Phi, psi and omega in degrees: 000137178270138173223162182287130176280156184301134189296128175075001183261125180299148175307318181294327180287325180292315178299318177304314181297325183274325186239303187298321183298322177292321176287325180291333177303337178296344187280346178085004179273124180269128178254138168253176185248129171245138176302141173281145187301132176271200181290153181254144170222124201235124160236130193284006174287358176295343177272113175040071190300341186274358182277150182278158174076009183273131180293155178109166184257269181275168181281081180256112182262028186298348183302328190244025181298146178282163164223182196283322190288156186259153174244122186287125175235134174304140180304320182295341176269353187263145179299126179299143186302327182285357174256007176300141179302128186289324182263013183281160175288116188299338180263009185260136179286302186213152176237175185277158174292164174304144190302326184281354174283341180271150181294132179189185179299151178278181182303330177284354180089356186261160180091197177092192177269142178290148179307328190264021182295138173244128176272123172256118172265137178231129183242113184201191180245137170056059175269124180275110191287345182258005188295144185294342177287346183248030184231159181263185185298335178274354181090001181270163190278142172269359178274118184278327182198146176215130176255121172263100190296333181247016171294155171302138188298140182133213184194172186301140179069021176081010173304134179266138181238077182296340183281354181247131177282338179204156178077195188217138164250145171235150184240170185306315178299323175304306185299313181298318181297317176292322171302320179292310183298313188272000175262015181072037181077025181205145174285342182257002183279173176290126180274126174283088188302312183301313180294316180300315179296323179295318183298321181281351184086003181288326179239127179231099176268002190264333189248137164299124177089010172285157180289128177224006181298339178288344179281355175274172187281346180218141179222146182296320182288327174298312181302314184295311188290326178298319178291324187278317194215005180281154186203146165272117187287345177279317183276329180233065184302317182297315184294315179297323178290318193264333182265118179248160189239141162241123192239152166220122172272100180269164176296169178262190190287355171294335176256311184278352173097147181302319179277005187077036185302313179251008180304316184296325183288312173308311184295321179296319171295319182295313181305313181290330179286326176295318177301311184295314181288326182289325182287320176297326179293316185295317180290328177298327184257356177222073191282339185269167173293143176229088183305125180076001182273150177289140180273117174106158173282151175292139188238132173241123191238117175262127177232094184268066177222177176166177178220157182277310182274149176154184186290334188056041177198192184285000178288339176281155189289322177295310176296331175296318181296317185295316177299316179295318182296319177301318183286326173295314180295325179290324181290325182266009176074031180262165178294152174300151160243111176268119180262132177240132181221160181279149176288339179108162185244025190261017192300330184241022179271005176055049188245010190222132177206157178237124174243135183229069182290146177280184188297121177082356187279143173256130178239151181230152176216130180279127171255102189267126178252128189275146179294156176056039172271124179269009176238159177283162179235152189215140169228140173252139180239121186245139179206171183272182177281154178289185179297335181262003174074000181240008177222159180285156179289352182227138169272161190214146168218157182241113187259124180285164181302133185083352178281159174273133182298324182293342178270356183226069179292150178300139179243133177288124179290161176239124182306129182079018176238164184220137171253120190248153172235071188061223173257019179269317183210157177206146172235112181268148174232131180224147171259120192244130178201175176302142184305331181275004179079004186272160170077168179301145170253160179231164177242142181236121163266131175245115184264126183232135173238143173293164176296153181276353182224119183217131185263027175235188175290347182297153181272131175286163170277147176297136173276161184124196186270104168278140183256121171268126179242132184231138175240134178282121179263006179255170178263025181215162175297139177234166180239138171241131177252120185251144178216125171283125182290149170321140178220085188270151175302129179289323177224133187301130172085355185269155178272055185273327182210144179245136186277130170284168183204166174276130185244100180240132184297339184271351180292128176261108180272325184237146172294156180291323179288310185166152172092160181290152171285129183278162173294325181214154176296146179229131002283151182288137182209160173303134176080009179292142181288135172273095190296339180296333185264353176293127183106336175074020180293146169282353180274117188235150172279328174296121180108005178276358181309139176317117185301323182295335186248001183279053178211166188275357177287342184230160169276129183250132193234120174263179184238153176216167180271124194295329188291317185235000176082000183294137173302144180297138187299329179274349184292126190290159184245141177282174179286334180080216188296141184294345181275005177086001182298333181261321182273354174075019177269154181283326185259357178063203181203164180241161180256043180286165176058036176072016184290161175225147190259004187197158172296168179273316181196179178228149178226161185295134175239344177226135177286334180176174180303328179258357180243098182297132170063199182225157184271140170200189188297135167273191184292326185260152180301133178086351183271157181217134185230155170262126176220152190238146172143158178290347168311319189273337167292322182298312185299317179297322180296323178296325175293321178297319178294316179298325181286323179293323175293327172300322179286334182218082196292336179261020180302144172254008186281140180284167176298323180300315183287322177302308188285326178300315178290321180298315183295320178294323181295312182295322175290331177284338175068217185126176183296328180260014187211092181258026188286289188295323186295349177283347182266170182299330184169187184279163174261151184297140178303327184296340183240330178254357182070214180292346176154175178267134178256143171291152178295134179285350183285132177244168176057036176276151176288135179285149177264161183307129176094349177284151178233000000 
């Protein structure tokens, strides 16, 4: 039976409220609600409005305006109700810290940030703020500000931060004081890292649900930030002097959800906070009017997160915000924010398919859900509008394992409605288009299944092959794009969730001889076989690129193996040419709404077949770990962009253009660049973009067998 879904509430959030929240309640963590970020309208006079020379007209703080849906925050991290600002705007989410808390010149006008500073923003999990790779030659911090979203609310030394609705911020002067205190009264002393991490809010052993990932030997955030902005200040003095850091420690999937239910909302807040703090730091260090000068330091922002399912264009909320922010800053004469993101690691996870039924035809695809899976599973089906523009071009049914297709005929979805099978399954239907109503609209079905293993009285979903049936309701052939949503582990190493996948007998996972089937033949050459299309399965590697990054507002970075230049087997693939020659579709695809068909470039993510991943900082001072994934290619690419901005501080060239130009040059080789010609040949653009770049990391520890 179809019912109207809650107005304005995302299907994932509605499912979380009905199913996941009940299961999450067993953890003993009390969650409060924080409003999800609404649309942005920005005037930069929100920074110290009394100061002269600030762009913008009226004091419009709309960047942080609230909207209706809730964001779950543990109660210990939320600002107490009795500490809400008395004179604050009740509709305003967050304000800036007091001006004197930010690093800047002293009373004598000396000190502060150099005019040629480049800001690298890093949004990640479990970033160790006291790591020696993030300190200068004097042992002081290169981190200018860091927001720990899930830290107990407040600040170092019991300082209250009424301007923050949740979490805790620390600034350079705070970090320097804590480094001195926990370093035995010296910046050069041995740092009591556990005490330091607890004082900054990065480590919380007191609260159920507190962040504790930094206590492990490796953390995603440490690895990413080292590659993006870490430096040995003796070996790289200029980089350490000019490149400063603004960081945000966001929650992990135990809070934002295995499918990324709230990920975009945490990221949207984090992106805007990095922009706020970077611009406030610029004003702190440049208080007077500067006629004709660019407002703000250049900012390179690395976001090593993403999801599989989505619009794969600016119709998704996160890319839409990034695109809007870029346009607003350009309009107001502000410095660029260059956003760099990974292509994704889903290339071989059988999570992407294209079905193209002819008029009236019914097509089917098996969605295999594994037994004893403790997480919900989701599939998105995207299609165009039907003939009346008010309904989808395809009707849909979901047949449970062992069910008869005849008992489940496809039903045409109604925008804003949901069909439920208790709390076991649901099918949402949405009409999706640009907020201003312009341009083509699309329809999205969101298929939701409960976990197949539940330790409560709730009913689990049956495991096995669920059949997705689609019927073409138009008088012409249509295309339906299907994606299995990301399903991240809620706790590292735990048997919490198992990722579902599309199970088609024609899909070829392995070559006859041995090894995984590649997205494209390597090396790429005219007439090379598109190995992804051999066998004729609708399940494709082409199209697996990270949905959050599959747009032209960001630079998208894939990974390759350093020894032979081969694309990493997990590095996701774009759809390629719009005529369908690469993704094997009859109808092809368009790049409307800012979509992109391929990565921008590729950087190393594995040292070699026997050398897993690449080396960078572990969680503790002096440690180094090997980690694998396009997250770390993205971080290296962010560093490449920062170095380019150091070379030409007033550049107006985007990160996509910088990386694209560098990649083309690297692939071209020449007498002064023997990088790419040392490989057997080029890699396909759908996986490696414009080309492969050498790692910008220097002074790295050699691995066994390297020379």
